[in-house]
C-alpha positions as MATLAB code, in Angstrom:
seq = 'MHEPDVPPVLAAHEERRITLRLPADLHEWLAAQAKSARRSLNSEIVYRLETERTAAEADNKSR';
ca = [
       0.000    0.000    0.000;
       1.420    3.390   -1.009;
       1.543    6.059    1.678;
       0.522    9.531    0.475;
       3.258   12.184    0.503;
       3.106   13.915    3.867;
       5.062   17.082    4.666;
       7.875   16.333    7.177;
       6.286   18.540    9.845;
       3.062   16.544    9.704;
       4.829   13.196    9.353;
       6.565   13.768   12.678;
       3.162   13.856   14.392;
       1.602   11.003   12.458;
       0.549    8.101   14.640;
       0.231    4.393   14.014;
      -1.928    2.049   16.041;
      -0.314   -1.285   16.953;
      -1.076   -4.322   19.061;
       1.698   -5.017   21.537;
       2.127   -8.197   23.573;
       4.090   -7.826   26.800;
       4.971  -10.235   29.575;
       2.588   -9.612   32.483;
       5.348   -8.529   34.850;
       6.677   -5.963   32.354;
       3.157   -4.628   31.798;
       2.640   -4.261   35.549;
       5.992   -2.512   35.960;
       5.310   -0.112   33.080;
       1.831    0.631   34.420;
       3.309    1.434   37.856;
       5.959    3.667   36.272;
       3.284    5.448   34.249;
       1.141    6.016   37.321;
       4.132    7.358   39.249;
       4.907    9.790   36.411;
       1.215   10.683   36.018;
       1.197    9.462   32.414;
      -0.983    7.000   30.573;
       0.546    3.614   29.843;
       0.743    4.564   26.171;
       2.476    7.852   26.974;
       4.940    6.043   29.235;
       5.865    3.559   26.510;
       6.246    6.353   23.926;
       8.321    8.430   26.376;
      10.675    5.518   27.078;
      11.040    4.600   23.404;
      11.737    8.208   22.405;
      14.289    8.551   25.218;
      16.058    5.382   24.094;
      15.984    6.486   20.441;
      17.546    9.845   21.352;
      20.285    8.093   23.340;
      20.948    5.615   20.527;
      21.150    8.410   17.949;
      23.583   10.351   20.141;
      25.664    7.209   20.615;
      25.742    6.599   16.865;
      26.880   10.190   16.192;
      29.724    9.892   18.712;
      31.235    6.912   16.874;
];
């Protein structure tokens, strides 16, 4: 399926819906972390993934 051309500014805010399977203990831990940070579980997962991506990109640039 061909994706329509989307301006970069809009593409950065585009969202995709996925189904994610997690071990129960990881789900419980993430839910507790989200509650502690006053975020939804989804927001917590996105926050952690974006943080890791930023760190990985910085690590790649330093090589």
